[in-house]
N, CA, C and O atoms as a GROMACS GRO file, in nm:
protein
  208
    1MET      N    1  -0.093   4.289  -2.270
    1MET     CA    2  -0.234   4.254  -2.217
    1MET      C    3  -0.217   4.338  -2.064
    1MET      O    4  -0.113   4.337  -1.998
    2ASN      N    5  -0.321   4.397  -2.033
    2ASN     CA    6  -0.327   4.462  -1.893
    2ASN      C    7  -0.385   4.377  -1.797
    2ASN      O    8  -0.441   4.274  -1.831
    3GLU      N    9  -0.376   4.413  -1.677
    3GLU     CA   10  -0.429   4.339  -1.555
    3GLU      C   11  -0.590   4.276  -1.572
    3GLU      O   12  -0.627   4.161  -1.549
    4ASP      N   13  -0.661   4.376  -1.615
    4ASP     CA   14  -0.809   4.341  -1.626
    4ASP      C   15  -0.810   4.213  -1.729
    4ASP      O   16  -0.857   4.103  -1.703
    5GLN      N   17  -0.752   4.249  -1.845
    5GLN     CA   18  -0.751   4.143  -1.939
    5GLN      C   19  -0.716   4.007  -1.904
    5GLN      O   20  -0.784   3.909  -1.933
    6ILE      N   21  -0.594   4.006  -1.833
    6ILE     CA   22  -0.536   3.896  -1.773
    6ILE      C   23  -0.624   3.822  -1.680
    6ILE      O   24  -0.637   3.700  -1.675
    7ASN      N   25  -0.686   3.917  -1.601
    7ASN     CA   26  -0.794   3.842  -1.494
    7ASN      C   27  -0.921   3.793  -1.573
    7ASN      O   28  -0.967   3.683  -1.543
    8ALA      N   29  -0.981   3.867  -1.674
    8ALA     CA   30  -1.091   3.811  -1.749
    8ALA      C   31  -1.029   3.668  -1.833
    8ALA      O   32  -1.098   3.566  -1.832
    9LEU      N   33  -0.912   3.670  -1.897
    9LEU     CA   34  -0.867   3.556  -1.930
    9LEU      C   35  -0.870   3.447  -1.851
    9LEU      O   36  -0.923   3.342  -1.885
   10SER      N   37  -0.807   3.467  -1.730
   10SER     CA   38  -0.793   3.367  -1.624
   10SER      C   39  -0.931   3.319  -1.570
   10SER      O   40  -0.945   3.204  -1.528
   11GLN      N   41  -1.024   3.402  -1.572
   11GLN     CA   42  -1.158   3.364  -1.527
   11GLN      C   43  -1.219   3.251  -1.646
   11GLN      O   44  -1.278   3.147  -1.617
   12GLU      N   45  -1.192   3.298  -1.776
   12GLU     CA   46  -1.241   3.208  -1.880
   12GLU      C   47  -1.176   3.071  -1.892
   12GLU      O   48  -1.241   2.972  -1.926
   13VAL      N   49  -1.053   3.068  -1.864
   13VAL     CA   50  -0.976   2.935  -1.858
   13VAL      C   51  -1.022   2.839  -1.736
   13VAL      O   52  -1.045   2.719  -1.744
   14ILE      N   53  -1.028   2.916  -1.628
   14ILE     CA   54  -1.089   2.836  -1.514
   14ILE      C   55  -1.221   2.786  -1.529
   14ILE      O   56  -1.253   2.676  -1.483
   15GLY      N   57  -1.304   2.864  -1.593
   15GLY     CA   58  -1.441   2.818  -1.621
   15GLY      C   59  -1.449   2.720  -1.715
   15GLY      O   60  -1.537   2.634  -1.708
   16ALA      N   61  -1.365   2.722  -1.804
   16ALA     CA   62  -1.350   2.612  -1.910
   16ALA      C   63  -1.291   2.473  -1.853
   16ALA      O   64  -1.322   2.363  -1.898
   17ALA      N   65  -1.218   2.491  -1.768
   17ALA     CA   66  -1.164   2.358  -1.682
   17ALA      C   67  -1.285   2.314  -1.594
   17ALA      O   68  -1.305   2.195  -1.575
   18ILE      N   69  -1.358   2.400  -1.546
   18ILE     CA   70  -1.476   2.345  -1.448
   18ILE      C   71  -1.575   2.291  -1.547
   18ILE      O   72  -1.631   2.184  -1.520
   19GLU      N   73  -1.598   2.347  -1.647
   19GLU     CA   74  -1.696   2.295  -1.748
   19GLU      C   75  -1.661   2.160  -1.791
   19GLU      O   76  -1.740   2.066  -1.794
   20VAL      N   77  -1.539   2.157  -1.824
   20VAL     CA   78  -1.497   2.008  -1.869
   20VAL      C   79  -1.520   1.884  -1.754
   20VAL      O   80  -1.578   1.778  -1.773
   21HIS      N   81  -1.458   1.928  -1.635
   21HIS     CA   82  -1.465   1.840  -1.523
   21HIS      C   83  -1.608   1.804  -1.488
   21HIS      O   84  -1.635   1.690  -1.449
   22ARG      N   85  -1.711   1.908  -1.501
   22ARG     CA   86  -1.840   1.892  -1.476
   22ARG      C   87  -1.909   1.787  -1.568
   22ARG      O   88  -1.990   1.702  -1.532
   23ASN      N   89  -1.866   1.808  -1.690
   23ASN     CA   90  -1.902   1.720  -1.802
   23ASN      C   91  -1.856   1.573  -1.807
   23ASN      O   92  -1.932   1.477  -1.828
   24LEU      N   93  -1.735   1.568  -1.788
   24LEU     CA   94  -1.672   1.440  -1.774
   24LEU      C   95  -1.672   1.362  -1.648
   24LEU      O   96  -1.678   1.239  -1.653
   25GLY      N   97  -1.667   1.429  -1.531
   25GLY     CA   98  -1.661   1.390  -1.409
   25GLY      C   99  -1.508   1.344  -1.362
   25GLY      O  100  -1.413   1.362  -1.438
   26PRO      N  101  -1.496   1.299  -1.265
   26PRO     CA  102  -1.355   1.242  -1.209
   26PRO      C  103  -1.306   1.118  -1.253
   26PRO      O  104  -1.390   1.043  -1.302
   27GLY      N  105  -1.187   1.078  -1.246
   27GLY     CA  106  -1.138   0.934  -1.273
   27GLY      C  107  -1.088   0.898  -1.422
   27GLY      O  108  -1.058   0.783  -1.454
   28LEU      N  109  -1.081   1.012  -1.516
   28LEU     CA  110  -1.020   0.993  -1.638
   28LEU      C  111  -0.878   1.001  -1.645
   28LEU      O  112  -0.814   1.050  -1.551
   29LEU      N  113  -0.823   0.958  -1.748
   29LEU     CA  114  -0.687   1.000  -1.779
   29LEU      C  115  -0.666   1.124  -1.798
   29LEU      O  116  -0.759   1.188  -1.847
   30GLU      N  117  -0.544   1.190  -1.767
   30GLU     CA  118  -0.487   1.337  -1.787
   30GLU      C  119  -0.526   1.369  -1.933
   30GLU      O  120  -0.595   1.466  -1.966
   31HIS      N  121  -0.475   1.278  -2.016
   31HIS     CA  122  -0.484   1.308  -2.156
   31HIS      C  123  -0.624   1.332  -2.231
   31HIS      O  124  -0.631   1.392  -2.338
   32THR      N  125  -0.738   1.275  -2.161
   32THR     CA  126  -0.871   1.288  -2.195
   32THR      C  127  -0.894   1.438  -2.162
   32THR      O  128  -0.920   1.520  -2.250
   33TYR      N  129  -0.881   1.472  -2.014
   33TYR     CA  130  -0.915   1.611  -1.998
   33TYR      C  131  -0.827   1.718  -2.070
   33TYR      O  132  -0.870   1.831  -2.092
   34GLN      N  133  -0.716   1.680  -2.101
   34GLN     CA  134  -0.636   1.766  -2.175
   34GLN      C  135  -0.694   1.814  -2.302
   34GLN      O  136  -0.692   1.930  -2.343
   35ALA      N  137  -0.749   1.704  -2.364
   35ALA     CA  138  -0.792   1.712  -2.516
   35ALA      C  139  -0.933   1.784  -2.482
   35ALA      O  140  -0.961   1.883  -2.550
   36ALA      N  141  -1.024   1.744  -2.385
   36ALA     CA  142  -1.142   1.806  -2.364
   36ALA      C  143  -1.131   1.964  -2.354
   36ALA      O  144  -1.202   2.045  -2.414
   37LEU      N  145  -1.025   1.992  -2.266
   37LEU     CA  146  -0.997   2.130  -2.230
   37LEU      C  147  -0.948   2.215  -2.359
   37LEU      O  148  -0.989   2.330  -2.374
   38MET      N  149  -0.878   2.169  -2.432
   38MET     CA  150  -0.831   2.216  -2.570
   38MET      C  151  -0.971   2.253  -2.654
   38MET      O  152  -0.992   2.362  -2.705
   39CYS      N  153  -1.060   2.142  -2.656
   39CYS     CA  154  -1.173   2.183  -2.728
   39CYS      C  155  -1.267   2.297  -2.668
   39CYS      O  156  -1.331   2.378  -2.734
   40GLU      N  157  -1.263   2.288  -2.549
   40GLU     CA  158  -1.355   2.380  -2.470
   40GLU      C  159  -1.291   2.519  -2.490
   40GLU      O  160  -1.360   2.615  -2.526
   41LEU      N  161  -1.175   2.528  -2.470
   41LEU     CA  162  -1.105   2.678  -2.488
   41LEU      C  163  -1.135   2.708  -2.644
   41LEU      O  164  -1.177   2.822  -2.664
   42ARG      N  165  -1.125   2.644  -2.733
   42ARG     CA  166  -1.150   2.665  -2.872
   42ARG      C  167  -1.280   2.720  -2.905
   42ARG      O  168  -1.301   2.819  -2.976
   43LEU      N  169  -1.377   2.635  -2.837
   43LEU     CA  170  -1.523   2.682  -2.826
   43LEU      C  171  -1.547   2.828  -2.772
   43LEU      O  172  -1.631   2.904  -2.819
   44ARG      N  173  -1.458   2.859  -2.663
   44ARG     CA  174  -1.474   2.987  -2.608
   44ARG      C  175  -1.404   3.091  -2.691
   44ARG      O  176  -1.421   3.208  -2.655
   45GLY      N  177  -1.323   3.066  -2.803
   45GLY     CA  178  -1.274   3.168  -2.875
   45GLY      C  179  -1.122   3.193  -2.814
   45GLY      O  180  -1.057   3.292  -2.850
   46ILE      N  181  -1.071   3.098  -2.720
   46ILE     CA  182  -0.948   3.133  -2.662
   46ILE      C  183  -0.846   3.036  -2.747
   46ILE      O  184  -0.866   2.915  -2.761
   47LYS      N  185  -0.728   3.109  -2.805
   47LYS     CA  186  -0.627   3.022  -2.874
   47LYS      C  187  -0.522   2.985  -2.770
   47LYS      O  188  -0.468   3.066  -2.695
   48ALA      N  189  -0.501   2.862  -2.774
   48ALA     CA  190  -0.423   2.779  -2.678
   48ALA      C  191  -0.331   2.680  -2.758
   48ALA      O  192  -0.369   2.636  -2.867
   49GLU      N  193  -0.214   2.645  -2.708
   49GLU     CA  194  -0.132   2.531  -2.747
   49GLU      C  195  -0.108   2.435  -2.642
   49GLU      O  196  -0.087   2.461  -2.524
   50SER      N  197  -0.113   2.318  -2.700
   50SER     CA  198  -0.102   2.190  -2.582
   50SER      C  199   0.043   2.167  -2.573
   50SER      O  200   0.109   2.174  -2.677
   51GLU      N  201   0.102   2.140  -2.456
   51GLU     CA  202   0.234   2.097  -2.421
   51GLU      C  203   0.337   2.162  -2.497
   51GLU      O  204   0.416   2.090  -2.559
   52VAL      N  205   0.348   2.294  -2.503
   52VAL     CA  206   0.447   2.358  -2.600
   52VAL      C  207   0.580   2.345  -2.513
   52VAL      O  208   0.687   2.387  -2.557
   0.00000   0.00000   0.00000
């Protein structure tokens, strides 16, 4: 993966995290945000594993 691809992926992951927080708001348990982020990443076509 080159630097441009890493930067693009980073922007997508940050965007996904912002989207989750925007939709769920503050104050929930970490597990809830984690599950929602995994769903959002899948929707964006990003393969990820949780707590490896």
